[in-house]
C-alpha positions as CSV (number, residue, x, y, z in Angstrom):
1,M,0.0,0.0,0.0
2,K,1.3,3.4,-1.0
3,E,1.9,5.8,2.0
4,A,0.4,9.2,1.5
5,A,2.6,12.3,2.1
6,Y,0.6,15.2,3.6
7,D,2.4,18.5,3.7
8,T,-0.4,21.1,4.4
9,L,-3.8,21.4,5.9
10,V,-6.5,23.6,4.4
11,E,-9.7,25.0,5.8
12,V,-12.9,23.6,4.4
13,F,-15.4,24.8,6.9
14,R,-15.7,27.5,9.7
15,G,-18.4,27.7,12.2
16,D,-19.5,27.0,15.8
17,L,-18.1,24.0,17.6
18,W,-21.2,21.9,17.2
19,E,-21.4,22.6,13.5
20,A,-17.7,21.9,13.1
21,E,-18.1,18.6,14.9
22,L,-21.0,17.6,12.6
23,V,-18.9,18.5,9.5
24,K,-15.9,16.6,10.8
25,G,-18.2,13.5,11.3
26,L,-19.7,13.9,7.9
27,L,-16.2,14.0,6.3
28,A,-15.1,11.0,8.3
29,S,-18.1,9.0,7.1
30,A,-17.0,10.0,3.5
31,G,-13.5,8.7,4.2
32,V,-11.8,12.1,4.7
33,D,-9.6,12.6,7.7
34,A,-10.3,16.0,9.3
35,M,-9.3,17.9,12.4
36,L,-10.6,20.8,14.3
37,K,-8.6,23.9,14.9
38,D,-9.2,26.5,17.7
39,E,-11.7,24.1,19.4
40,T,-10.5,24.7,22.9
41,L,-10.5,28.4,22.7
42,S,-13.9,28.5,21.2
43,V,-15.4,26.4,24.0
44,V,-13.9,28.5,26.7
45,T,-14.7,31.9,25.2
46,S,-17.7,31.7,22.8
47,P,-20.6,32.0,25.3
48,Y,-19.3,35.3,26.6
49,S,-17.0,37.0,24.2
50,G,-18.8,36.8,20.8
51,T,-16.0,34.7,19.3
52,A,-18.4,31.9,18.2
53,G,-17.9,30.6,14.7
54,N,-14.2,30.4,14.9
55,V,-13.7,26.7,14.9
56,L,-12.1,25.5,11.6
57,V,-12.4,22.1,10.0
58,M,-9.1,21.3,8.4
59,V,-8.2,18.6,5.9
60,N,-5.1,17.6,4.0
61,K,-4.5,19.6,0.8
62,E,-4.7,16.4,-1.3
63,E,-8.3,15.9,-0.1
64,E,-9.5,19.5,-0.4
65,V,-11.6,19.2,-3.5
66,Y,-13.5,16.1,-2.4
67,A,-13.9,17.5,1.1
68,R,-15.4,20.8,-0.2
69,K,-17.8,18.8,-2.3
70,V,-18.9,16.8,0.7
71,V,-19.4,19.9,2.8
72,A,-21.3,21.7,0.0
73,E,-23.7,18.7,-0.5
74,R,-24.7,18.7,3.2
75,K,-26.7,21.9,2.6
76,A,-28.6,20.5,-0.4
């Protein structure tokens, strides 16, 4: 099996923590590895400081096109 080389991560979604978790799960069910960025800060600060919507869903650059398609189709 060929081992993939991942060099960069790209953002495919930005939103509240609960939305980002749902998108991450959706991507995982489509076979795309994803991670959340700024998750901890958002949980601590968002109820009081107005910083909600700053959790990013990141994927490997090599999977960006497919991941964006999966994210876009969730709204359809």
